[in-house]
N, C-alpha and C positions, 0 to 999 in steps of 0.2 A: 545517738538515737537516729538522727536524720541520715548520718553516714551509713548506718546499718540498713536502713530502709532503702536508701539510694542504691546500695550494692545489691540488695535483693531484687529491686525493680529492674536494674540493669541486667542482672543474671536472667530474670524471667523474660525480659525482652530479647536477650540473646538466644535463649532456647526457642522462643516462639518464632523468631525471624531467621533461625539457622538455615532451614531448608529453602525458603524463598530467597534468602540472601545468596546462598550458594548457586541456585538456579540463575539468578540475575547476573552474578559475577561470571559464571561459566558462559552464559550467552554473550555477554560483553566481550569476554576474552576470545571467544570464537570469532566474533565480528572483527576484532583487532587482528587476529591471526589471518583471517581471510584478506584483509586489506594489504598486509605485507607479503603474504605467501601465495596469493592467487591473483596474478596479474590479469587474468581474463575477466575478473570482476571489477577491475578499476573503472570502466565506464560508468557502472552503477554508482560507485562512490563519487566519481567526478560530477555526476548529475546533481547530487545533493550539495556537493561542494560549490558548484557554480550557482545554484539557487541561493545558497547562504550568502555568497559573495555579492550577488546582484541585489538581493532584498534586504540584507543587513539586519537591523533590529526588527523590522517587520517580520522577517522569516522566523526569528527567535520567538516573537510574541505569538505568531500564528501556530507554529509547530508545538510549542509548549502548552498553549491553550488546548490544542487538539489532543495531545498525548497525555498531559497531566490533568486536563479538565474534562473535555468532552467524552473521551473513552471511558474513564471511571464513572462519569455521570450516567452514561448509557447503560453501563453494567448495573448500577444501582437501580435504574428504572426497570430494566428487564428482569431483575431479580426481586422486584417489589419492595426495595429498601429505600427508595427515594422519598423526599419530603413531599407533602401535599402541594406546596407552592412550587410547582415544577419550574416555572419561568424564572422565579427569583433564585432558585437553587442553581439552575443552569448558568444564569448571569454571574453568580458568585464564582463558580468553578472557572468559567472562561476568563473573567476579568482578573481573578487572583493569579491564575497560572500564566496568563499573558504578561502580567506585571512582573512575575518572578522570572519568566524567560528573558525579559529585557535586562533584569538585574544580573542574571547569570551570564548573559552575553557580555555585559559591561565588565563583570569580574574576569572573564576569560581574556578579554582584550587588555584589561589593565595589567593582568599578570604577564601577558606577553610583553608588555612594555617594561615591566619591572624586572622580570627574570629571563626574558628571551623565549624563543620557541624551539630551541634545540631539544631533541628527545634524548637527554642524558639523565643519569641518576641524580645528579646535583640539582638540575632544573626541575625534574619531576618532584623531588623531595620538597623543594621550596614551594612549588605550586600546591601540592597536596596539603602541606602544613598550613599555608595561608588560607586555602579553601576551607579546610575542615576545622581548624582551631581558631580562626578569626571569623570568616564569613558565615560558616555554618553554625558555630557555637554561639555567636553573639548577634546574628542577624536572621538568617533564613529559617532556622528551627524555631526561635522565639516568634518571629513574624507569622509563620505558617500555623504554629500552635494556637496563638492568640486569635488569628483570623478564623480558624476553624471553630474555636470555642465561641466566638461571636456569632458565627453562622448557626451553631447548634443551640445557642441561646435565643434563636429567632431574631437575630440582629438587634437585640436590645442591649445598649451600652450599660444600663444599670445592672442587668443580670450578669453581664460579663465582669463588671467591676467586683461583684460579690465573689467571683471565683479567683480573682487575682490576689490571693492572700499569700502569707509568708510560705506556706507549704508548697504552693505552686512554684515559687521561685527557687526554693532550696531543695525540693524533692522532685516534683513532676517534671519541670523543665530540664534539669540536669539529666534525669533518666532518659528523656527524649533525645537529648544531645548525644549521650553515650550510645544509645541504640542506633542513632544515625551514623555515628563513626564506624560501628561494626560493619555496616553495609556499604557506606559511601567512600570510606578511605580506599578500599580496593577499586571501587567503581570509578572514582575520579582519577586514580592513577592510570587506569585504562583510557579514560577520556583524554587526558593530557598527553597520552602517547600517540595521538593522532594529530595530523596537521590542523592548524587553527580553524580553517573553514569547515572541518568535519567534526569539531568538538561539540557544537550545539546540536547538529543532527544526532550524534551519538547520545548526548545528554537527554534529548527528547525521547529517543528510543528506550533508553534505560529507565527513564521516569515513567514511561507508559507501561513497561513490563512490571516495574515495581508497584505502581498504583493498582494494577490488576491483581498482582499476587497478594498485596495487602488486603484488598477487598475480598478476595477468595478466602484468605486466612480468617478475616473478621467474620465472614459468613459462617464458616465452619465453627468458630468459637461461639458465635451467637446461638447457632442451632444446638450446640452442646450445653449451653447455659453458662459458658465461661465468659469472663470479661474480655471484650475485644481489645487487642493491642493496636494502637495507632502509630503510624509512622508518617511524619509530615515533611520530612526533608527529601 
């Protein structure tokens, strides 16, 4: 029963996210191609690479908070879909995504130590597998999903606990993970194809595009009366 519902949910998520996913992956692939094939643009890439090197984890926290938190928040406010408690909502977005940016930076650094930073098929395969089947499946998607559920429950732990039932863990969360894989496996393969100092800048850019695409998609679904599909990875 749960397997059938999981497969149906994953298929629905794949259909809903197909177009924005392709847009996202195409944009990231174009940026990757420009890095390797357009030497005249290298100073621009080097600018962000230098900033990342100098600022370290602070850069990761600030850029991810901006791209994953502030930009989607502003979109929600401008489209009249933000919560009434604007200050608390903004604080959640900024703090959550800054925290996640630091974690992703630590992940990228750790994988560089474990697997090296050569851009080879073997290294990319190891990094993508660890990223998606360990970090994403067992940490980032569960963390983001539960944090957003807590926010939507008006930050009430008692209300959150009521939602953390068996169905959440065996159906809803696995569906979110599978949906994330469909988008982010190609995405992180592109990210890991760049030098280490450019991986977080690319991640932040991809996250910004993805957050906006998801909010646009959710706006269209809400307007049509359909159930919005959420992606939190």
